C-alpha positions in Angstrom: 0.0 -0.3 0.2 1.6 3.4 -0.8 2.5 5.6 2.4 2.3 9.1 3.2 6.3 9.5 4.3 6.2 12.6 6.3 9.7 13.9 6.8 8.6 17.3 8.2 8.1 18.3 11.4 5.1 17.2 12.6 5.8 14.2 11.5 8.7 13.8 14.3 6.9 15.3 16.8 4.1 12.7 16.6 6.6 9.9 16.7 7.9 11.0 19.4 4.8 11.9 21.1 3.8 8.0 20.3 0.9 8.7 18.0 0.9 6.0 14.8 -0.7 6.7 11.6 -0.9 3.2 10.5 -3.0 1.1 13.3 -2.2 -1.7 11.8 1.1 -1.8 13.9 -0.8 -1.9 17.4 -3.1 -4.1 16.2 -2.7 -7.9 18.4 -5.7 -9.9 19.9 -5.8 -11.8 22.6 -9.1 -12.7 22.8 -10.7 -10.1 20.3 -11.8 -11.4 16.8 -9.2 -9.4 14.9 -6.6 -7.2 16.2 -9.3 -5.1 18.3 -7.4 -5.9 21.6 -4.5 -3.7 20.1 -6.0 -0.9 19.1 -7.5 -0.6 22.2 -5.4 -1.3 24.3 -3.4 1.8 22.3 -6.6 4.5 22.2 -6.8 3.4 25.9 -2.8 4.6 26.7 -3.6 8.0 24.7 -7.0 9.0 25.8 -6.8 7.3 29.6 -9.4 5.3 31.6 -11.6 6.8 34.6 -14.1 3.5 36.3 -12.5 0.6 34.1 -16.3 -0.1 33.1 -17.0 -1.8 29.8 -20.7 -2.9 28.7 -20.7 -5.4 25.6 -23.7 -6.1 23.5 -23.8 -9.0 21.7 -20.6 -10.7 23.9 -21.2 -14.2 22.3 -19.6 -17.1 24.8 -17.4 -14.3 26.6 -14.1 -15.9 25.8 -13.7 -14.3 22.0 -15.0 -10.5 22.3 -13.6 -7.3 22.5 -14.3 -6.8 26.7 -12.5 -10.4 27.2 -9.2 -9.1 27.6 -9.6 -5.6 29.5 -11.6 -8.1 32.3 -9.2 -10.8 32.5 -5.6 -9.5 31.9 -6.8 -6.0 33.1 -8.9 -6.1 35.6 -12.0 -4.2 34.2 -15.5 -4.3 35.3 -18.2 -5.7 32.4 -21.4 -5.9 31.6 -21.6 -8.8 28.9 -25.5 -9.3 26.9 -25.9 -12.1 24.8 -29.7 -13.5 24.1 -28.2 -17.0 23.7 -28.5 -19.4 26.8 -26.2 -21.4 25.5 -23.2 -18.6 25.4 -24.4 -17.4 28.4 -23.7 -20.6 30.4 -20.3 -20.9 28.5 -19.2 -17.3 29.4 -20.4 -17.7 33.1 -18.3 -21.4 34.0 -15.6 -19.4 32.0 -15.2 -16.4 34.1 -16.5 -18.4 37.0 -13.7 -20.4 36.5 -10.9 -18.2 35.6 -8.1 -17.7 38.4 -8.0 -14.3 37.2 -11.8 -13.4 37.1 -13.8 -15.8 40.1 -13.1 -13.4 42.7 -14.8 -10.4 40.7 -16.8 -12.2 37.8 -18.4 -9.5 35.0 -22.1 -9.2 34.8 -23.5 -11.6 32.3 -26.8 -10.6 31.6 -29.0 -13.1 28.8 -31.4 -10.4 27.3 -32.1 -9.9 23.1 -31.4 -6.0 23.5 -33.5 -3.8 21.5 -33.9 -0.1 21.2 -36.9 -0.3 23.8 -34.6 -2.0 26.3 -31.0 -1.1 25.8 -31.2 1.5 28.9 -32.8 -0.7 31.4 -30.9 -3.5 31.0 -27.3 -1.0 31.5 -29.1 0.5 34.4 -30.6 -3.0 35.7 -26.9 -4.1 36.2 -26.0 -0.7 37.6 -23.9 0.4 34.2 -25.9 3.6 34.2 -22.7 5.4 34.9 -19.0 6.7 33.7 -17.9 4.1 31.8 -15.4 3.8 29.4 -16.0 1.4 26.1 -18.9 0.7 24.7 -18.7 -2.2 22.5 -21.8 -2.9 20.1 -21.6 -6.0 17.1 -25.0 -7.6 17.2 -24.6 -8.4 13.5 -28.2 -6.2 12.9 -29.2 -3.4 14.6 -26.4 -1.9 15.6 -26.8 1.7 14.2 -30.1 2.0 15.7 -29.0 0.2 19.3 -26.0 3.2 19.4 -28.7 5.8 18.6 -30.9 4.7 21.0 -28.2 4.6 24.8 -29.2 7.2 27.0 -27.5 5.8 29.7 -24.5 5.9 29.3 -21.5 8.2 27.5 -18.3 5.8 27.5 -15.2 7.6 26.4 -14.8 4.7 23.4 -17.5 3.1 21.4 -16.3 0.7 19.2 -19.0 -0.6 16.6 -19.5 -3.4 14.0 -19.8 -2.3 10.6 -21.1 -3.9 7.2 -18.5 -3.1 5.0 -20.4 -5.4 1.6 -22.7 -1.8 2.0 -19.3 0.2 0.4 -17.8 3.0 1.5 -19.7 5.9 0.2 -23.1 4.9 0.8 -24.6 6.5 4.1 -27.4 3.1 4.9 -28.3 1.1 7.6 -31.0 -1.1 7.9 -34.5 -0.6 9.0 -35.0 -1.0 12.2 -37.1 -4.4 13.5 -36.2 -5.6 17.1 -36.5 -8.9 16.6 -34.6 -8.8 13.1 -31.7 -11.3 12.7 -29.3 -11.8 10.5 -29.9 -15.5 7.9 -25.9 -16.9 8.5 -25.4 -18.8 5.8 -28.1 -18.5 4.0 -29.0 -15.4 0.8 -29.1 -12.2 2.2 -26.5 -13.1 4.6 -24.7 -9.8 4.1 -27.9 -8.1 4.8 -27.5 -6.9 8.7 -26.0 -3.5 9.8 -24.8 -0.7 8.8 -22.0 1.2 6.4 -19.2 2.9 8.2 -20.8 6.2 6.5 -23.8 6.1 8.5 -22.2 4.9 11.5 -19.3 7.8 11.1 -22.9 10.1 10.4 -24.3 8.9 13.8 -21.7 9.3 15.9 -20.7 13.2 14.7 -24.8 13.3 15.7 -23.5 11.9 19.1 -20.6 13.2 19.5 -18.1 10.9 18.7 -14.8 11.0 16.1 -14.3 8.1 13.8 -10.4 7.6 14.9 -9.8 4.0 13.5 -10.8 1.0 11.9 -8.8 -2.3 12.3 -7.1 -3.7 9.2 -10.1 -7.0 8.7 -13.0 -4.5 7.6 -15.5 -4.9 10.4 -15.1 -3.1 13.8 -14.5 1.2 14.0 -13.5 2.9 17.0 -14.7 6.0 17.7 -13.5 8.7 20.7 -15.7 11.1 22.6 -15.1 14.6 21.3 -14.5 16.4 24.3 -11.4 13.3 24.5 -10.3 14.5 20.4 
């Protein structure tokens, strides 16, 4: 890929300050799907943390998600939500048995999140407070869930986008509380929202798009007052 080889004083100052212009250089995965663990580690080294609280929507089995590395290796407090009974069972078993989390395991909630109930679920578990991270990966109403969240104003949001919608178009699926992606079926690419749509929504909510990971799955938004 062509690079902007800036030999300017600005570039040298950025390098001295530890500012990266190529996010691939900080990517790594311990528990994330792709390089999200590394990008989160880098971004929080820049913007800092307050509570070390994270809410993850559709955390799967809890072992592979954006919150897991922060919970297991950095002592974060988490609310992990998923709609699958089997995923909830696996997550409870993993965190209650893991030597680094068995004393203070994350809150694990079985819930089908909608625009109508998302704030109530967050509040029910005591996470309607200052949180550092909100992660949304529901393969469907991602855009609409983020738009509906009022219970928290996280410092950083990581959210899945649908790259198959293309780069220039700001589009999202219509809101349907019971939407389910048709995995492995015709139309399986019909879910979520484009990156352009999420960037526009982020601006409305007071967030700036700062990075995407190299697999083209997740986008990272920092709250404007921290930029």
